[in-house]
C-alpha positions in Angstrom: 138.9 -63.6 -36.7 138.7 -63.3 -40.4 141.4 -61.7 -42.4 139.5 -58.4 -43.1 138.6 -57.8 -39.8 142.4 -57.9 -38.9 143.0 -56.1 -41.5 140.4 -53.3 -40.4 142.0 -53.4 -37.0 145.3 -53.0 -38.3 144.3 -50.0 -40.1 142.8 -48.9 -37.8 145.7 -48.7 -35.1 148.4 -47.7 -37.6 146.1 -44.5 -37.9 145.9 -43.7 -34.8 149.4 -44.2 -34.6 150.1 -42.1 -37.1 147.6 -39.8 -35.9 149.5 -39.2 -32.6 152.8 -38.7 -33.5 152.9 -34.8 -32.8 156.3 -34.8 -34.5 155.4 -36.0 -37.9 155.1 -33.4 -40.5 154.6 -34.3 -43.8 153.9 -32.7 -46.7 150.3 -33.9 -47.4 148.1 -32.7 -50.3 144.7 -34.9 -51.4 143.0 -34.9 -54.9 139.4 -36.4 -56.1 141.2 -39.2 -58.6 141.3 -42.7 -59.5 145.7 -44.1 -57.9 146.4 -45.0 -61.5 145.7 -40.9 -62.9 147.4 -39.4 -59.4 150.6 -41.8 -60.1 150.1 -40.7 -63.9 149.5 -36.7 -62.5 152.4 -37.1 -60.2 154.7 -38.3 -62.8 154.2 -35.4 -64.6 154.4 -32.7 -61.9 157.7 -34.6 -61.3 159.2 -34.3 -65.0 157.7 -30.5 -64.3 160.3 -30.2 -61.4 163.3 -31.6 -63.6 162.6 -35.1 -61.3 161.7 -38.4 -62.4 159.6 -41.5 -61.4 162.2 -43.7 -60.4 160.1 -46.8 -58.9 156.6 -47.7 -58.1 155.8 -49.8 -55.3 152.5 -51.6 -54.7 152.6 -52.7 -51.4 149.3 -53.6 -51.2 149.9 -56.7 -53.7 151.6 -59.1 -50.8 148.5 -58.3 -48.8 146.1 -59.2 -51.4 147.8 -62.5 -51.8 147.2 -63.4 -48.6 143.2 -62.9 -48.9 143.5 -59.2 -47.3 141.4 -56.3 -48.7 143.5 -54.1 -50.9 144.2 -51.2 -49.2 145.0 -49.5 -52.4 148.6 -48.0 -51.3 151.2 -47.2 -53.4 154.9 -46.1 -53.2 156.1 -43.6 -55.6 160.2 -43.2 -55.6 161.2 -39.8 -57.5 164.6 -38.4 -57.9 167.2 -36.4 -59.9 170.7 -36.3 -60.7 171.3 -33.1 -59.3 169.8 -34.4 -56.3 172.3 -37.0 -56.0 175.3 -34.3 -57.3 173.6 -31.9 -54.2 173.7 -34.4 -51.4 177.3 -35.9 -52.1 178.9 -32.3 -51.9 176.7 -31.6 -48.8 176.7 -34.2 -46.8 177.0 -37.7 -48.2 174.9 -39.3 -45.8 171.8 -37.5 -47.3 172.1 -39.8 -49.7 170.4 -42.2 -48.3 166.9 -40.3 -48.1 167.4 -40.5 -52.0 165.0 -41.2 -54.1 162.7 -39.0 -52.2 159.6 -41.2 -51.3 155.7 -40.5 -51.8 153.0 -42.5 -50.3 149.6 -42.7 -52.0 146.9 -43.5 -50.5 143.4 -44.1 -51.9 140.4 -43.7 -50.1 136.8 -43.8 -52.0 137.4 -41.2 -54.6 140.0 -39.0 -52.9 143.9 -39.8 -53.4 145.8 -38.7 -50.5 150.0 -37.9 -51.1 152.1 -38.0 -48.4 155.8 -36.8 -48.4 158.2 -38.3 -45.6 158.9 -35.9 -42.6 161.4 -32.9 -43.6 161.5 -31.5 -40.1 162.7 -34.7 -39.0 165.1 -34.7 -41.6 166.3 -31.3 -40.3 166.6 -32.0 -36.9 168.8 -34.9 -38.0 170.6 -32.5 -39.9 170.6 -29.3 -38.5 173.9 -28.0 -39.7 174.2 -25.9 -43.0 174.7 -27.1 -46.1 172.7 -30.5 -45.3 170.0 -28.3 -43.9 169.9 -26.3 -46.8 169.3 -28.8 -48.9 166.9 -30.3 -47.3 164.7 -26.9 -47.6 165.7 -27.0 -51.2 163.9 -30.3 -51.8 160.8 -29.5 -49.6 160.4 -27.0 -51.6 161.0 -29.1 -55.2 158.5 -31.5 -53.5 155.9 -29.1 -52.3 156.0 -27.1 -56.1 155.1 -30.9 -57.2 152.2 -31.1 -55.4 151.2 -27.7 -56.3 151.9 -29.1 -59.6 149.9 -32.1 -59.4 146.7 -30.3 -57.8 146.9 -28.2 -60.9 146.3 -30.8 -63.2 
């Protein structure tokens, strides 16, 4: 079986697994732009929310080096000094969730952006003030997504 066919089978399997994960509730938004433009727009939207792009990870480069088709996937890590200070004060274990991660997946001329699953995090940290902080982070990501879409 060729690398391209194996990759398509793996992609289809992962898609079905993700679709069947009923507990997963990531925030999601899509926009008809190139992957490069999506990164630029999200960087600007993050800055508008007093956040910064900490790192971009093109996870597909390792696959391409091994002969697979480029799946056009990027991970963006965004954060703020305020989020770190709040996590330290509220629940130091929340520092493990920072910087916040966004997954970008380009399909044709549309980029899908997904956040991590804040509902799952709130189940792991059900007590205040950690739960309140997670709700605040989720609100920030929603505002960032709204800004991203309006650009």
